[in-house]
N, C-alpha and C positions, 0 to 999 in steps of 0.2 A: 608593424608590430607582425615579426613572423608567427604562423599558427602554434609553432613549437613552443615558443615562449609562453603566449596564451595559454596553451594545454598544460603549461607546467604548475600553473595555478588551479587545475581542477582541485576539489576536495570532496574527498569522500564523505567528509562532513562538515557541515558548516555550523558556527558556534555563534549564539547570540547570549549578552549576556543581560539584556531588558526586554520587557515585553510591554504591550500597549493593549492589549486586546483580552483582558483578563475575563470579562464579561462572559466569552465566550471558550472557556478553559475545561467546561463539562461536554463540549463537543468530542467525538460524535456519539455521543450517550442518551441524545434527545430524538429516539425514534422508536414506534411501537415495538411491543412484540422482542425486548431485548433478551439474548441469550445470554451474551458475554460483552463486557466493554471492558476497554482499557483508555480511560479518559486523556485527550490531550492535557498536558501539563501545561500549558499557556505558554512556550516558552518558543524561539526560534530556533530550537535543534534540529537539523535537516541532514537526514542521512541519505545518500543519493542511490537512486533505483531508477533506471533509464534504459529505453532502446533508442540510441540515436539512429533517427531516420534520414541524416543530411550529412554528416561530415564523414561517415564513413564508419563509425566506431561499434556499430550494432549495439548488443544489449551487453553494455561495458560494465552495468551495476546492477544489483538486484540485493534487495534487502527483505529478509524473513524475519517473521515473529511467531510464537508459538501459544497456543491456548487448551486448556483442558475443559474438556466436557464430563458432568458428571452423569447425562442421561443422553440418549439419541435425540436428534432433532432432525427436523426438515428445514434447514437455510435457505432463506430466502432472500437476502440482501446481505450486502457488505459495504461496510462505510468506514471512512478514515480522514486523517488531516494531514495535509502536506503543504510543500512551498518551494518557491523557485529561490534559486542563487546561482551566482556566477555567470552573469549578473544578475540581481533581484528584480528581475522582471518577467511578468507572466508572459508564457511561451504559447505556443500553438499545438496543445496535444491533439491528436487525431484518433488514438484509440486506447484502450487497456487490456491487459492481461492479468487475471486474476486465476491465481493458481493456489490448491490445496495439497498438502504433502503429509505422509506419516511421519511419524516421530523416529527417530534413529540415534537411540541410547544420547540424547539431548540437543541433537542438531537435524534440520532438514533433511528426511529421507526421500522416498521414491513418492513422485506426484500421483495421487489419486482423480485428479481432477482438473480441468483447466477450462475457461471462456475466454473468448477475444470479443471485447464489447467495443465497438465504434465509438466514437465521439469526447467527450470530457468528463463524463462520469458524473453529470450535473456539477460541475466546478460553480461552489459560491464561496465567495470571497468574504473571510471572518475580519479581517485586519492585518496590521503589521507588527511584528514581533522581533524588534532588535533591527527593525530595517528590512525585514524579508516580508514578503507578501503570503500570508498564509490563508490557505482554501479547505473547505471541508467538501467532499466525494463522496457518492452513493453508485452502487451498482445493484440492480434489481434482477433477479431471475425466476424461473417456475420454482425449482427447487433445486437443493443438493442434499441427499439423505445422508446422514453421516453419525455414528454410533458413540458413545462414551469413550473417553480416551482422550490421549494429545495429541495436537495435530499443529502444523506450521500454514502460513499463509505468505504469500508475496503478491505485489500490485506493482506493476512496471508499464508505465506509459509510453506511449510511441512519440517522442518529441525530439527534434532537430537540436543539437547542441550547437550553440548557446541557446538558451540558458540550461543550466541544469536543475531538475527536481528532486526533491528530496521527502521521504516519508517523517513527519515529526515526530518527535518523542512524545510518550504517553506514561502513565502510571498505572500501578496496581497489577501488573503481571509478577513475572519471578525475576525480574533485572535481566534478564539474557534474551538477547536478539540475534541477529547472525546478517552477514554481509558478503559479498561477494564484488570485488571490484578489480577490472582489470585481470581477472583469473586468480587474484588473490584473496582465499577465503578464510574467515573466521567469527568468532562470538563477538557480539559487541556487549558492554553491560550497560542495556538501556532496555526501555519497554518502548512500542510503537504504539502510535494511537490508532485505535481501530475497535468495531464494534460488529457483532454478528446480530442478525434479527430474523423473525418470523414475521413479519409485518400482516397487517389483515389483508385480504384478497384485494380492496378496494384501492390500496395504494399500491398496487403492483405496476411498474411502467417498463415495459419491455424495451430491453436495450441489448444489441450484441448482433453477431453475426455467425455463429456457429459452437460448436463442440470439437475441443482438440482431442483426439484418441491419443491415449498414452500408455505405452506398453500393452497393446493389444485390446482388450477388453475392459472397460473401466466397470470395477464394481460398486461404484458410486459415481455420479454424472452430474455437473451443474446443468441443469435443463434451463437453456435460455427459452 
C-alpha cells in the first residue's frame, strides 16, 4: 500500500459509539487541589493533536480548549485524557508541549506560556472505549501564576505517525473547543477532558526540559 493511500484515511476525529470503561468516566478529576475540571465523558471520541516526529508532517494537528477562572491561581499541574487511533495501538510518545493562551473573542489568542516535558506524562491506561485504548496523563511543574479570566490550553505529543494520538472529549465546559489540522483551523462543538490543579507540595514530580520564551518576556511562566 502506498503511503498516500494510508494517509488518506487520517482522521481529524475518531468516533466510537460504545464504551467499556464507565468506571473511569470521572478522570481526570480525581486529583488533590482541583481548580477546574471537565471530566472525561467515558467515550472514544478522539480529536487529533500531534507533532509527527517520524513521517515528516511535523505539528500537523493541535487541539485547544478554553477554561474560565473566577480568581487567580498558582497552577501546578495539568491532567487530561486521550488515546490512540489509526491504528488503535499505543505509540512511543517521547515528549509533550503544554501551552496556555489568552482568549481572543472566543478563540485561542496569543500564547502566554509554554513548557516542553520529556517522557510520556505519566501515561496510565484506563481501558478501551469503542475499541480505542484510552489513557490518563499528568504534568507537574513548580508553578504557573494566572489571574482571573478566560484562557485556552493545548497539549501536543511528540509521536511518530502512525499511530495518531487524540485528546478525548469531556463534559462540563461551554461546548466549544478549537482544532488546527493541516493548516485548517476552526471551532469544534465539544469539550475536551482536562483538569487544572494546585497539588500539595509533596505530590509534585519534576518533569520537563525547560521554558519556551514566547513573544519576548513572558508575563506568566510555567516554571518547571
